[in-house]
C-alpha positions, 0 to 999 in steps of 0.5 A: 499500500502507498504510503498515501495522502492524509484523510484529516477532519478540520473541526472548522470544516462548514464554519464562518471564515470570519472569526467572530462568527466562526467563534460563535458557532464554535460555541453553538455547534458545542450544545448541539455535536453530541445530542442524539440523532432524531431521523423521522424519514428515511429509506434504510431497510428494516431488514438490517436491523430485523436480522442484525446480519453482518454487512457483507463488504464495502461495496455493498454497504457504502456504494450499492445502496447510494445513488448518489454515489453511483449517479456521479460515476454514471455521468462519467461513463461508468456503467451500473453493472460494472459496479455491481448494481441490481438490474431491474429482474433482480440479477447482476453482472457477474462483478467481484465487489472488490473490483467495483471498489477499486473502480470506485476509488480510481473515480473518487476525485470526481466527488471533490467538493460535492456533499458525497465526498464530505459524507464519505470521508466522515464515514471513513474517518470517524466510522472506520479509522481510517487516516488516508485518502481514498484513491487507486493506490488505497482502494484495496487498504480501504477495502480490506478495512471496511470490510474486515470490520463489518464482519465484527459484532461492533459493526453489526447493524444495531451495534452501529445504531446504538454507536451512532446514538439514534433515538429513532429512525422512520423507514418508508414502506409501500402499502403492500408490505407486510411490515415483517421486518418491524414485526421481528423488531418488536418481537426481538426485544431490542430496544433500538426504535425503528418506525415506519412511515406509509408511502401508498404511491404504488396504488395512487398513481395510475401511471406507476408501472406496477399500478393495476397489480398493485391495485389488486394486491391492496384489495386482496390484503385488506378484503375490500373492493378497491374497484369502488371509491368507498372501498379503495378509500376504505383499503387506504383507511385499513392500511394506514391503521395497521401501519400506524399500529406498527409505530408508523406516525406518518405518511409520505407522498411523492408526485410529479406536482403538488396538485391537489383537488376537492372534487365532489363524491360524483365526480370522483367516482367518475374519475375512479372509473376512468382510471381503472378502465385505463383510458385516461389521459396524464392530465386526469391521472395528475388529477387523480394523485390530487385528489387522493392527496386531499382524501390522505388530509381527511384521513389524517385529520382522523387518525393523526398520523403526520402528511408528508409531500415530495413533489416537483421530481421527474422520475426515471427520466432515462428510460434505458437505465430504467428499462435495465436497473428500475427505479431509483438509480440516479435518474431523476430531475428537479422540476419546476413545482407551483405550491399556492395554486395547487395546493388551494384545494386542500387547503381550503379544507384542512388549512386551518385544522389545528389538529392536522400537520402537512409537511412541504418539501421542494426541488425547486429552490425559487419557491422557498421565498416566494411561496413556501415560506409565506404559506408556512408563516400563515397556514396552521398546520404547514410545515417546511421539510428542510433542503431535501435531495439534490439541495442537500448540500450545505450551500442548499441548507443556507439558502433554505435558511435565509430564504425562509426565515423572513416569513417562516422563521425556524418554528415553522420548519421540522429541523432535519431529516436525512432521507438516506439509504445510506445508513453509515452517512446519518450522522455525517449528514445530521452533523453537516445540517448542525454545523450550517445551522450554528452557522446561520445562526453566528451571522445572526448573534454577530449582526446582533439580530439575535442573543447567543443564549437564543441561538443556542436554544434555536440551535437544540430545537433545529437539531432535536426538538422540532423533528421529535414534535413534528412527527410526534416522535 
């Protein structure tokens, strides 16, 4: 192995260069650095915590599940088969995981300055104790060090969960999931808190490739006639109740737009019949999704589940990649998204309900100050989720705070959630969010817009109390 170049995490990373602000940020960060992690929305696999089996190797844990990573590599001409990414049919190319890791290491310089580089270097340094940078010369050293560590009890999923001081983590499951892994976690007697969230997209989106088959299973699981509008809604109530019994405190909806609708019963029934018949237009599919969002809000008012909306993404933009590898392989792109008119039907009915919590996200940063901040700063039900996906970089987090603070303040936001499949990056992501929030607060203190004791209280609230409160955890 080459002596390599040193890997170092600077204690001032992400803090202001101005010495006065940097000093304040340091003091604020000291108040939040060691707080437990509340992860109220994400996509880790509950099977990890149910079975508590050792992770296989560095590639399977750090490369294969992380679309942030292989998205960048694909953009540089590296095929997903060469990285061992599963295909749509569940098969894989016969790739040695060590060779896939070497390919990743040879191209790690392509991540310089990106959030992925920052998160991964945090994992390498803090979780595995590596002190040389990843490159072609250190690839095998990394692979052997990480893979050997993963075979020990200290690196099993539950041990890492406890080491990371995760107080609670929410996974996300579809409406057909039996939640067997969540039941296994309960039955095991382990004290770690892993809850689910209800994500019904496959039986809500008529344009989803699995919609017809999923709807049939939806009816079979619930015993409802899902070919009638009333039966379809009862089936959702049935599954929501089951998910809530398994610890869910929230639902999640990933729609292309934020469109909602409030159709009459007769109109909804006619639209549903059109959807079931298959002869619907794209506009009718969008209207149906919008109507179901409003129905989900009504159900949330009844059962207390917090409602999340993640709109504004053109999913599976690359048809070749979708055909080969399926969903969630990095071929998703942000869209311009409108909220003021789109959400009005839902808000006309439920926007003033004190028992309803509706958390909004966006991939369209232009809406922060123009739409989302003012809306959350008015409607009692509305809260803003943090900078998400394409914007969860330090710059995106800073812009989110600057552009929403004037109208929404800090307390119409829900702190941070990591929204990740990459389990080991969770502490890194939360650390970045805490550092950026402390940097933003330090600027306000230095400008005498807030006293430091107030900033310290806000920092703790953002890191810990607000996500717990918003998600009823």
